[in-house]
C-alpha positions in Angstrom: 0.1 0.1 0.1 1.2 3.2 -0.9 2.4 5.9 1.8 -0.5 8.3 3.0 -0.6 11.4 1.5 -2.6 14.1 3.9 -4.4 16.9 2.0 -5.3 20.0 4.4 -8.2 21.7 3.0 -8.0 25.7 3.5 -10.9 27.9 2.8 -13.1 30.6 4.0 -16.2 29.6 5.8 -18.4 31.4 3.3 -17.0 28.8 0.8 -18.0 26.0 2.9 -20.4 24.6 0.3 -17.5 23.3 -1.6 -16.8 21.0 0.5 -20.3 19.3 0.3 -20.5 15.8 -1.1 -22.2 17.0 -4.2 -19.2 19.8 -4.8 -15.7 19.7 -5.4 -14.4 17.7 -2.2 -17.3 15.2 -2.6 -15.5 14.5 -6.4 -12.3 14.4 -4.7 -13.0 11.7 -2.1 -12.6 9.1 -4.2 -8.9 9.7 -4.0 -9.2 8.2 -0.8 -8.6 4.9 -2.4 -5.3 5.9 -3.6 -4.6 6.5 0.4 -5.0 10.4 -0.3 -6.7 11.4 2.9 -8.5 14.9 3.1 -8.8 16.9 6.5 -11.0 20.1 7.3 -11.8 21.8 10.2 -14.9 20.1 10.2 -13.2 17.3 11.8 -12.5 19.0 14.8 -14.7 17.5 17.5 -16.6 19.3 20.7 -14.0 20.2 23.5 -11.1 20.3 21.1 -9.2 23.4 20.8 -9.7 24.5 17.2 -6.3 26.4 17.0 -4.5 23.5 18.2 -6.0 21.2 16.1 -5.6 23.3 13.2 -1.8 23.9 13.9 -1.4 20.2 14.3 -3.0 19.2 11.1 -1.1 22.1 9.4 2.1 20.4 10.3 0.9 17.2 9.3 -0.3 18.2 5.7 1.9 17.0 2.7 -0.3 19.2 0.6 -2.6 22.2 1.1 -5.6 22.3 -1.0 -6.4 25.8 -1.0 -10.1 27.3 -2.2 -9.2 30.8 -3.1 -11.7 33.7 -3.0 -11.5 37.2 -2.3 -13.1 36.3 1.4 -10.3 34.0 1.8 -7.6 36.0 0.6 -9.0 38.8 3.2 -8.7 36.6 6.1 -6.3 37.6 8.8 -6.4 34.1 10.1 -6.2 32.3 6.6 -3.3 34.3 5.6 -1.1 34.6 8.3 -1.7 31.4 10.2 -2.6 28.9 7.6 -0.8 30.3 4.6 2.1 31.5 6.6 2.5 28.1 7.9 2.3 26.1 4.7 4.7 28.2 3.4 7.4 28.0 6.2 6.9 24.3 6.3 7.3 24.3 2.5 4.2 22.3 2.2 2.9 21.7 -1.5 0.2 24.5 -2.4 -2.4 23.5 -4.6 -4.7 26.6 -5.1 -7.8 26.5 -6.8 -9.4 30.1 -7.6 -13.1 29.9 -6.8 -14.2 33.6 -7.9 -13.0 36.9 -9.0 -10.4 38.2 -6.5 -6.9 40.2 -6.7 -4.9 37.0 -6.4 -1.9 38.8 -8.4 -1.3 41.0 -5.4 -0.4 37.9 -3.3 3.4 36.6 -4.2 2.8 33.0 -2.7 -0.3 32.9 -5.2 0.8 34.8 -8.3 4.0 33.0 -8.2 2.5 29.5 -8.4 0.4 27.5 -11.1 -3.1 27.3 -10.3 -6.4 26.0 -11.7 -8.5 26.7 -13.5 -5.5 29.2 -14.7 -5.0 32.2 -16.2 -7.7 34.9 -15.5 -10.5 32.0 -15.3 -12.3 31.4 -12.1 -14.2 28.4 -11.1 -17.7 30.4 -10.9 -17.3 32.5 -13.6 -16.2 29.8 -16.4 -17.3 26.5 -15.2 -21.0 27.3 -14.5 -22.5 24.7 -16.2 -22.5 21.2 -14.6 -20.6 19.2 -17.4 -17.8 22.0 -17.6 -17.5 22.1 -13.9 -17.4 18.1 -13.4 -14.8 18.3 -16.3 -12.6 20.7 -14.1 -13.1 18.6 -10.9 -11.7 15.8 -12.7 -8.7 17.7 -13.7 -8.3 18.7 -10.2 -8.6 15.3 -8.9 -5.9 14.0 -11.7 -3.6 16.6 -10.8 -3.9 16.0 -7.0 -3.0 12.3 -7.7 0.1 13.4 -9.8 1.1 15.7 -6.8 0.7 13.0 -4.2 2.8 10.4 -6.4 5.6 13.1 -6.9 5.6 13.3 -3.2 5.9 9.5 -2.8 8.5 9.2 -5.4 10.7 12.0 -3.5 10.3 10.3 -0.3 11.3 7.2 -1.6 14.6 8.7 -2.7 15.6 10.0 0.3 18.3 8.2 2.5 16.6 8.8 5.4 16.9 5.2 6.4 20.0 3.9 7.8 21.1 1.1 5.3 22.3 -1.3 7.9 22.0 -5.3 8.7 19.7 -6.4 11.3 21.2 -9.6 12.9 18.6 -9.9 15.8 14.9 -10.9 16.0 12.9 -8.1 14.5 10.5 -7.9 17.4 11.5 -7.8 21.4 8.6 -9.5 23.0 6.9 -7.9 26.1 10.0 -5.3 26.4 9.5 -1.9 24.8 11.5 -0.9 21.7 14.5 1.2 22.2 15.9 4.2 20.7 18.5 2.2 18.7 15.7 0.0 17.3 14.1 2.7 15.2 15.1 0.8 12.1 12.5 -1.8 12.9 9.7 0.2 14.6 6.9 0.3 12.0 3.2 1.2 12.0 3.2 4.4 14.1 4.0 7.1 11.4 0.6 9.2 12.0 1.3 9.1 15.7 4.9 10.2 15.8 3.8 12.9 13.3 1.3 14.2 15.7 3.5 14.3 18.6 6.2 16.0 16.9 3.7 18.7 15.5 3.0 19.2 19.1 6.6 19.6 20.1 7.3 22.3 17.6 4.6 24.3 18.9 6.3 26.9 21.2 3.1 27.0 23.4 3.7 23.3 24.5 5.7 22.8 27.3 4.4 19.4 28.6 3.4 16.6 26.6 1.9 13.3 28.1 1.4 9.8 26.3 -1.3 8.2 27.9 -2.6 4.7 27.1 -3.7 1.3 28.5 -0.8 -0.8 29.8 0.9 -2.5 26.8 -0.7 -0.5 24.1 3.1 0.8 22.9 3.4 4.1 25.0 7.1 3.3 25.7 7.9 2.0 22.1 6.3 5.1 20.6 8.3 7.5 22.6 11.3 5.6 22.6 11.7 4.1 19.1 9.4 6.4 17.3 9.8 10.0 18.9 13.3 10.3 20.4 15.1 9.3 17.1 13.1 12.0 15.1 14.0 14.8 17.6 17.3 15.6 15.9 15.3 16.1 12.4 12.6 18.3 14.0 14.4 21.5 13.4 18.0 22.4 11.6 18.5 25.3 14.1 17.4 23.7 17.5 19.4 20.9 19.3 17.0 18.5 21.4 18.5 16.6 24.2 16.5 13.9 26.1 16.7 11.9 29.2 14.8 8.6 30.1 14.2 7.5 33.6 11.6 5.5 35.2 10.4 7.6 38.2 10.2 4.9 41.1 13.3 3.1 40.0 15.2 4.5 43.1 13.5 4.7 46.3 10.3 5.7 44.8 11.9 9.2 44.4 11.3 10.6 41.2 13.7 13.7 41.6 16.7 11.4 42.3 16.1 9.1 39.2 15.9 12.5 37.1 19.1 13.5 38.8 20.8 10.3 38.4 19.7 9.8 34.9 20.7 13.6 33.8 24.6 12.9 34.8 
């Protein structure tokens, strides 16, 4: 199965009709069979902090599907939070111009190829059902091509250490260790989420909670810790591992000994 590609849908709520099943996003949903997942803020559940959820999913996104209108371009949040974070993260930005707007005044947009292209907009030039579905199909095919190019780029990166593993690939009931990163699989989504939370400067404490034996220790040790050195080019991360009750039930003593 190909790697999952996450598409963050960035839009103004005044253009929310394009997220309906009988509109653009509904037409694109079939790409999920190609392991392309779409995220919108409609996925935020009651009680969740919407700003944290949006920022986390911006960090997780591979592609930003940007639905452009004048309302979107005038939105402070869309421009200063979403677009600026996409640019900083070098996310693949995929703009769709819905209606007439001053797109040429936005460098991030005027310097990119977008659809429909030229001076055309979806609402002005694709009003009848047939031509609009033809455009939706072009968007769908272009997204699939972009996703495939991202996968090819990933596969060409030498980010997996080339080494011979001469031990069992499963440590039994013991947790995976950082040096066993090479054989730790299946938690890419969770690792991405942890990294995104740690990159948020407002986060000073992050707890990983789960039932006994669910893999918390392995996720942190073999999943998160080996990635900390890659989280930022200009930040050096150090880590200390200890069990709070291992020395006379004194967590501070355990921390002090582990920090030496």
